[in-house]
N, C-alpha and C positions, 0 to 999 in steps of 0.2 A: 750503681749505674748512674752516669752523668746525665743530668736533665738536658744539658746542652746537646747531647746526642739526639734527643728528640726534636729539638728546635733549630738545628743547624741546617737550614735550607737556603743558602745564599742570602739569608736575611741580613740586613744591615749594610747592604751594598747599594751604591747609587751609580747610575750610568749617565754619562753626558749624552744628550741628544745631538746629533750632527747639525741640526738646524739652530741650535743655541750656542752662543759663545760662552766662555767661562764666566764672564761678569754676570750675564743674565742667569746662568745656572746657579751661581752662588747666591744671588738675590732670591731666587725661587726657593732654594733649599733653606736659606736663612729664615724664611717665614713659614717653614714647615710644609712646603708644597713640593711638587716634583716627584721624581722617581726614586723615592726612598722606600725600601722594603725592610720592615722590622717585625719581629714577633712580639706579642704581648709580654713575653718573658724578657726580651731584650729591652723593651721600654721600661718595665719595672726595675730591672737591674740598673739601667742608666740613672733612673731617679734615685735609687738607693745610693749610688755612688755620689750623686750631687748632694744628697742629704747628709751623708756621713763624712764629707770632707774630701772625697776623691778616691776612695778605695772601691775597686770593682771586685766583687766576689763571684766565684764560679758556682752557679747553682747546681745542686744535687737533689735527687730524690732521696728522702731521708729514710734510712733503715736503722741507722745508729747515729748518735750525735757525735760530730767531730768538727775540727776547725777547718773551714773551707779554704781552698786555695784563693789567693787574692793578689792583686797588683794595683799600683797607682794608675789613675787615668791620665796623668800628665797634664792636668789643668791647674793653673795657679790658684792658691788659696783665695786671692782677691777676686778672681773670676768666678770661682765656685760660690763665694759669699754674695756676689752680685746676682747670680742666678737664683740662689736661695731667697734673697730679698725680693726679687721680682716674683717668685712663686708665692711668697707670703702675701705680697700685694694682691695677687690674683684672688686669694681667699678673703682678704680684708676689704678690698674695694672693687674687685673685678668680677669676672664671670663666675667665680666660685664663692661669692660672698655669702651664699646661703649656708655655707659651712662655718662662717664666723660666729654663729650663735652657739656653737658647741663649746663645752668646757675644755676642750683640747685645742691648743693652738696648732693649726695645720698650715701647710704650704702646698700649692698644687698648680697644675696647668690643665686647662680644658682645651679641647680641640675636636676636630671632625676629620676622620680619615676618609679618603675616597678610594673605593676598591674597584679595580677592573676598568675596562674600556667604557662600559656603561656604568656611570657613577652610582655607587651604593653608599649612601651616607652612613658612617659609623661614628656616632658621637662617643667621645671618650673623656676621661678624667684620670690624671695621674696625680696622686696626693700622698704626702707623707706626714707623719707626726709622731709624737709631739715635735713641734718646730725646733726647739732648742736641743732636744735629746731624742732623735728619732728611733723608734722601735718597730715601726710598721710602714710599709709602702703598699698602697692600694691602687690597683689599676682597674678601671671600669670601662669596658667597651661594649656597646650595644649596637649590633649590626642592624641596619635598616631603621635606625632611630632618627631623632631630630637633631638638635644641637647639643653639644656637651653640657652647656649650662642648664638646659631645660630637661634633659633626660638622665644624664650620668650623675650630675651633682646631687639631685634628690636621692637617688639610690645610694650614693656614697655617704650621704648624710646619715641615712639609716644604719649603714654598716658601722660608721664611726661612732654613732650613738651607742650601739650595742657594744662595741669594743671598749669605749670609755666606761660604760657601766659594769660590764662583766670581766674585763681584764685589768682595768686601771682603778676600779672602784669609785668612779666619778658619777655625779648626778647632774642632770641638766635642768636648770630652772624653767626652761620652756621645752617640754617634751615634744618629740616629733609625732605628728598625726599622719598615718598613712592614708593615702587616697584610695 
């Protein structure tokens, strides 16, 4: 059964409001605001495509291992490299810098989604790693939380710590202490 069958609810579509012109709409969408509806799976899959050089894989619920269907996202290698570099900068010097102390080089994007007419803050983090040869994309969304850097990043750090130790055999010179 295709996982996309579960998450295909008009997600990923954006509508132009009649009160906004195209320029204003593009600016709003360009900073991650506006009327964009996506599922967590679509966010994760888009970050996977950015991290792997532009191949979008069709997600499936796994019953047996097989080669998934895929296609190119049609974005130039130079543009994908620029996005990856910016995502790496988020972890090195930006809102995800708490992840930079891990022994895995990561790249990510923090953010806060607003849900519904009455704003419900949903902090999030999309992060992949290892940066040079990605094997995992992690999406953390916490409904009714604070900001992505203060809520989602610490949780992601614990998950990546576990992944590094148990899946990659890495150790961290400064272990994470849970609060």
